[in-house]
N, CA, C and O atoms as a printed pandas DataFrame, in Angstrom:
     atom_number atom_name residue_name chain_id  residue_number  x_coord  y_coord  z_coord
0              1         N          MET        A               1  190.568  -78.505  130.151
1              2        CA          MET        A               1  190.054  -78.066  131.433
2              3         C          MET        A               1  188.718  -78.756  131.688
3              4         O          MET        A               1  187.810  -78.687  130.858
4              5         N          VAL        A               2  188.600  -79.410  132.818
5              6        CA          VAL        A               2  187.380  -80.121  133.187
6              7         C          VAL        A               2  186.514  -79.209  134.053
7              8         O          VAL        A               2  186.987  -78.604  135.015
8              9         N          VAL        A               3  185.241  -79.125  133.689
9             10        CA          VAL        A               3  184.304  -78.306  134.460
10            11         C          VAL        A               3  183.442  -79.235  135.299
11            12         O          VAL        A               3  182.783  -80.125  134.763
12            13         N          GLU        A               4  183.442  -79.034  136.610
13            14        CA          GLU        A               4  182.626  -79.851  137.506
14            15         C          GLU        A               4  181.301  -79.164  137.778
15            16         O          GLU        A               4  181.242  -77.946  137.948
16            17         N          LEU        A               5  180.230  -79.963  137.816
17            18        CA          LEU        A               5  178.930  -79.427  138.194
18            19         C          LEU        A               5  178.885  -79.260  139.703
19            20         O          LEU        A               5  179.256  -80.168  140.447
20            21         N          VAL        A               6  178.434  -78.115  140.145
21            22        CA          VAL        A               6  178.263  -77.883  141.577
22            23         C          VAL        A               6  176.890  -78.410  141.952
23            24         O          VAL        A               6  175.885  -77.964  141.400
24            25         N          LYS        A               7  176.834  -79.352  142.883
25            26        CA          LYS        A               7  175.565  -79.959  143.270
26            27         C          LYS        A               7  175.103  -79.412  144.604
27            28         O          LYS        A               7  175.887  -79.255  145.540
28            29         N          GLU        A               8  173.809  -79.125  144.671
29            30        CA          GLU        A               8  173.199  -78.678  145.920
30            31         C          GLU        A               8  172.886  -79.896  146.775
31            32         O          GLU        A               8  172.488  -80.936  146.249
32            33         N          LYS        A               9  173.058  -79.779  148.074
33            34        CA          LYS        A               9  172.723  -80.868  148.996
34            35         C          LYS        A               9  171.279  -80.690  149.450
35            36         O          LYS        A               9  170.924  -79.639  149.984
36            37         N          TRP        A              10  170.451  -81.697  149.244
37            38        CA          TRP        A              10  169.050  -81.666  149.671
38            39         C          TRP        A              10  168.737  -83.031  150.224
39            40         O          TRP        A              10  168.746  -84.013  149.481
40            41         N          SER        A              11  168.456  -83.121  151.517
41            42        CA          SER        A              11  168.279  -84.425  152.148
42            43         C          SER        A              11  166.821  -84.755  152.460
43            44         O          SER        A              11  166.540  -85.850  152.946
44            45         N          ASN        A              12  165.894  -83.849  152.197
45            46        CA          ASN        A              12  164.480  -84.084  152.495
46            47         C          ASN        A              12  163.718  -84.541  151.259
47            48         O          ASN        A              12  164.237  -84.501  150.144
48            49         N          VAL        A              13  162.483  -84.976  151.473
49            50        CA          VAL        A              13  161.590  -85.356  150.377
50            51         C          VAL        A              13  160.317  -84.526  150.512
51            52         O          VAL        A              13  159.773  -84.387  151.608
52            53         N          ILE        A              14  159.850  -83.981  149.403
53            54        CA          ILE        A              14  158.619  -83.189  149.391
54            55         C          ILE        A              14  157.426  -84.131  149.539
55            56         O          ILE        A              14  157.408  -85.210  148.946
56            57         N          ASN        A              15  156.429  -83.726  150.327
57            58        CA          ASN        A              15  155.217  -84.540  150.484
58            59         C          ASN        A              15  154.479  -84.672  149.159
59            60         O          ASN        A              15  154.513  -83.762  148.330
60            61         N          THR        A              16  153.813  -85.802  148.961
61            62        CA          THR        A              16  153.026  -86.049  147.760
62            63         C          THR        A              16  151.570  -85.701  148.027
63            64         O          THR        A              16  151.010  -86.077  149.057
64            65         N          VAL        A              17  150.956  -84.975  147.083
65            66        CA          VAL        A              17  149.554  -84.579  147.197
66            67         C          VAL        A              17  148.832  -85.025  145.933
67            68         O          VAL        A              17  149.301  -84.777  144.823
68            69         N          THR        A              18  147.682  -85.688  146.105
69            70        CA          THR        A              18  146.853  -86.102  144.980
70            71         C          THR        A              18  145.632  -85.197  144.925
71            72         O          THR        A              18  144.910  -85.056  145.912
72            73         N          ILE        A              19  145.404  -84.584  143.763
73            74        CA          ILE        A              19  144.253  -83.704  143.570
74            75         C          ILE        A              19  143.258  -84.439  142.687
75            76         O          ILE        A              19  143.560  -84.765  141.539
76            77         N          GLY        A              20  142.066  -84.701  143.224
77            78        CA          GLY        A              20  141.043  -85.446  142.498
78            79         C          GLY        A              20  141.126  -86.932  142.791
79            80         O          GLY        A              20  142.137  -87.425  143.291
80            81         N          ALA        A              21  140.050  -87.641  142.476
81            82        CA          ALA        A              21  140.006  -89.095  142.648
82            83         C          ALA        A              21  139.163  -89.689  141.524
83            84         O          ALA        A              21  138.087  -89.179  141.210
84            85         N          THR        A              22  139.656  -90.764  140.921
85            86        CA          THR        A              22  138.919  -91.417  139.841
86            87         C          THR        A              22  137.818  -92.300  140.416
87            88         O          THR        A              22  137.749  -92.498  141.629
88            89         N          LYS        A              23  136.963  -92.828  139.555
89            90        CA          LYS        A              23  135.858  -93.680  140.017
90            91         C          LYS        A              23  136.366  -94.920  140.742
91            92         O          LYS        A              23  135.733  -95.374  141.696
92            93         N          GLU        A              24  137.504  -95.480  140.306
93            94        CA          GLU        A              24  138.081  -96.659  140.962
94            95         C          GLU        A              24  138.501  -96.348  142.398
95            96         O          GLU        A              24  138.547  -97.242  143.244
96            97         N          GLU        A              25  138.803  -95.090  142.666
97            98        CA          GLU        A              25  139.235  -94.665  143.997
98            99         C          GLU        A              25  138.087  -94.076  144.815
99           100         O          GLU        A              25  138.306  -93.543  145.902
100          101         N          GLY        A              26  136.876  -94.169  144.298
101          102        CA          GLY        A              26  135.718  -93.664  145.027
102          103         C          GLY        A              26  135.367  -92.218  144.727
103          104         O          GLY        A              26  134.522  -91.638  145.408
104          105         N          GLY        A              27  135.991  -91.628  143.731
105          106        CA          GLY        A              27  135.730  -90.231  143.384
106          107         C          GLY        A              27  134.859  -90.098  142.154
107          108         O          GLY        A              27  134.313  -91.083  141.656
108          109         N          THR        A              28  134.732  -88.879  141.669
109          110        CA          THR        A              28  133.888  -88.608  140.506
110          111         C          THR        A              28  134.668  -88.044  139.331
111          112         O          THR        A              28  134.068  -87.707  138.310
112          113         N          ARG        A              29  135.961  -87.934  139.440
113          114        CA          ARG        A              29  136.769  -87.326  138.381
114          115         C          ARG        A              29  137.225  -88.365  137.360
115          116         O          ARG        A              29  137.325  -89.554  137.664
116          117         N          SER        A              30  137.499  -87.889  136.136
117          118        CA          SER        A              30  137.998  -88.790  135.096
118          119         C          SER        A              30  139.523  -88.887  135.127
119          120         O          SER        A              30  140.097  -89.797  134.529
120          121         N          SER        A              31  140.176  -87.967  135.810
121          122        CA          SER        A              31  141.633  -88.018  135.947
122          123         C          SER        A              31  142.027  -87.392  137.278
123          124         O          SER        A              31  141.211  -86.769  137.958
124          125         N          LYS        A              32  143.285  -87.572  137.632
125          126        CA          LYS        A              32  143.801  -86.983  138.868
126          127         C          LYS        A              32  145.178  -86.409  138.599
127          128         O          LYS        A              32  145.839  -86.785  137.631
128          129         N          VAL        A              33  145.602  -85.505  139.450
129          130        CA          VAL        A              33  146.921  -84.892  139.340
130          131         C          VAL        A              33  147.681  -85.205  140.623
131          132         O          VAL        A              33  147.185  -84.959  141.723
132          133         N          VAL        A              34  148.885  -85.749  140.478
133          134        CA          VAL        A              34  149.738  -86.051  141.631
134          135         C          VAL        A              34  150.947  -85.128  141.551
135          136         O          VAL        A              34  151.662  -85.110  140.549
136          137         N          VAL        A              35  151.167  -84.361  142.615
137          138        CA          VAL        A              35  152.317  -83.455  142.664
138          139         C          VAL        A              35  153.153  -83.768  143.897
139          140         O          VAL        A              35  152.651  -84.316  144.879
140          141         N          GLY        A              36  154.420  -83.418  143.835
141          142        CA          GLY        A              36  155.316  -83.638  144.965
142          143         C          GLY        A              36  156.082  -84.941  144.842
143          144         O          GLY        A              36  156.059  -85.590  143.797
144          145         N          GLY        A              37  156.758  -85.317  145.914
145          146        CA          GLY        A              37  157.538  -86.546  145.953
146          147         C          GLY        A              37  158.990  -86.379  145.537
147          148         O          GLY        A              37  159.744  -87.352  145.526
148          149         N          GLU        A              38  159.392  -85.169  145.198
149          150        CA          GLU        A              38  160.756  -84.943  144.729
150          151         C          GLU        A              38  161.761  -85.011  145.871
151          152         O          GLU        A              38  161.469  -84.623  147.003
152          153         N          SER        A              39  162.939  -85.507  145.553
153          154        CA          SER        A              39  164.026  -85.532  146.533
154          155         C          SER        A              39  165.185  -84.660  146.059
155          156         O          SER        A              39  166.337  -84.886  146.428
156          157         N          THR        A              40  164.865  -83.661  145.235
157          158        CA          THR        A              40  165.861  -82.734  144.714
158          159         C          THR        A              40  165.239  -81.357  144.606
159          160         O          THR        A              40  164.021  -81.214  144.708
160          161         N          LEU        A              41  166.049  -80.361  144.404
161          162        CA          LEU        A              41  165.535  -79.019  144.175
162          163         C          LEU        A              41  164.885  -78.965  142.789
163          164         O          LEU        A              41  165.204  -79.804  141.946
164          165         N          PRO        A              42  163.993  -78.017  142.523
165          166        CA          PRO        A              42  163.247  -77.987  141.263
166          167         C          PRO        A              42  164.127  -78.055  140.018
167          168         O          PRO        A              42  165.103  -77.316  139.887
168          169         N          TYR        A              43  163.761  -78.954  139.110
169          170        CA          TYR        A              43  164.368  -79.120  137.781
170          171         C          TYR        A              43  165.835  -79.536  137.798
171          172         O          TYR        A              43  166.521  -79.370  136.789
172          173         N          LEU        A              44  166.331  -80.063  138.895
173          174        CA          LEU        A              44  167.697  -80.585  138.948
174          175         C          LEU        A              44  167.617  -82.111  138.895
175          176         O          LEU        A              44  167.866  -82.786  139.894
176          177         N          PHE        A              45  167.269  -82.649  137.728
177          178        CA          PHE        A              45  166.980  -84.064  137.550
178          179         C          PHE        A              45  168.157  -84.973  137.904
179          180         O          PHE        A              45  167.948  -86.097  138.360
180          181         N          VAL        A              46  169.386  -84.504  137.702
181          182        CA          VAL        A              46  170.562  -85.346  137.929
182          183         C          VAL        A              46  170.859  -85.551  139.407
183          184         O          VAL        A              46  171.536  -86.510  139.778
184          185         N          GLU        A              47  170.363  -84.668  140.241
185          186        CA          GLU        A              47  170.741  -84.697  141.649
186          187         C          GLU        A              47  169.802  -85.495  142.531
187          188         O          GLU        A              47  170.131  -85.743  143.691
188          189         N          GLY        A              48  168.652  -85.904  142.035
189          190        CA          GLY        A              48  167.711  -86.647  142.864
190          191         C          GLY        A              48  166.571  -87.207  142.033
191          192         O          GLY        A              48  166.607  -87.174  140.803
192          193         N          ASP        A              49  165.561  -87.721  142.719
193          194        CA          ASP        A              49  164.434  -88.376  142.066
194          195         C          ASP        A              49  163.272  -87.405  141.909
195          196         O          ASP        A              49  162.946  -86.664  142.837
196          197         N          MET        A              50  162.641  -87.409  140.721
197          198        CA          MET        A              50  161.431  -86.624  140.464
198          199         C          MET        A              50  160.372  -87.578  139.916
199          200         O          MET        A              50  160.254  -87.723  138.699
200          201         N          PRO        A              51  159.591  -88.237  140.794
201          202        CA          PRO        A              51  158.665  -89.276  140.350
202          203         C          PRO        A              51  157.455  -88.771  139.568
203          204         O          PRO        A              51  156.859  -89.539  138.813
204          205         N          ASN        A              52  157.074  -87.502  139.725
205          206        CA          ASN        A              52  155.898  -86.963  139.041
206          207         C          ASN        A              52  156.290  -85.802  138.138
207          208         O          ASN        A              52  157.207  -85.038  138.437
208          209         N          ARG        A              53  155.568  -85.690  137.022
209          210        CA          ARG        A              53  155.811  -84.575  136.113
210          211         C          ARG        A              53  155.393  -83.269  136.779
211          212         O          ARG        A              53  154.476  -83.263  137.600
212          213         N          PRO        A              54  156.055  -82.159  136.436
213          214        CA          PRO        A              54  155.594  -80.874  136.958
214          215         C          PRO        A              54  154.193  -80.580  136.430
215          216         O          PRO        A              54  153.932  -80.752  135.240
216          217         N          ALA        A              55  153.295  -80.140  137.298
217          218        CA          ALA        A              55  151.923  -79.847  136.890
218          219         C          ALA        A              55  151.741  -78.360  136.623
219          220         O          ALA        A              55  151.018  -77.976  135.704
220          221         N          ILE        A              56  152.383  -77.534  137.412
221          222        CA          ILE        A              56  152.282  -76.085  137.259
222          223         C          ILE        A              56  153.690  -75.523  137.357
223          224         O          ILE        A              56  154.430  -75.851  138.285
224          225         N          ALA        A              57  154.058  -74.687  136.412
225          226        CA          ALA        A              57  155.382  -74.080  136.465
226          227         C          ALA        A              57  155.262  -72.594  136.172
227          228         O          ALA        A              57  154.684  -72.203  135.158
228          229         N          MET        A              58  155.802  -71.774  137.047
229          230        CA          MET        A              58  155.807  -70.324  136.853
230          231         C          MET        A              58  157.200  -69.800  137.120
231          232         O          MET        A              58  157.972  -70.387  137.878
232          233         N          GLU        A              59  157.496  -68.715  136.500
233          234        CA          GLU        A              59  158.793  -68.111  136.750
234          235         C          GLU        A              59  158.624  -66.653  137.076
235          236         O          GLU        A              59  159.609  -65.957  137.321
């Protein structure tokens, strides 16, 4: 018996937000956090692109 994965349809892309700016970018921070940019629902890696690592996760 073959089990098929049910895939959710998601056609939008989440906006990308950068928090902080390094000295090269004119800021004063030593690092920055980039969130967003996903083209899939949360944690469904097979169904779309997730260009940035999750920064905050709560359940």
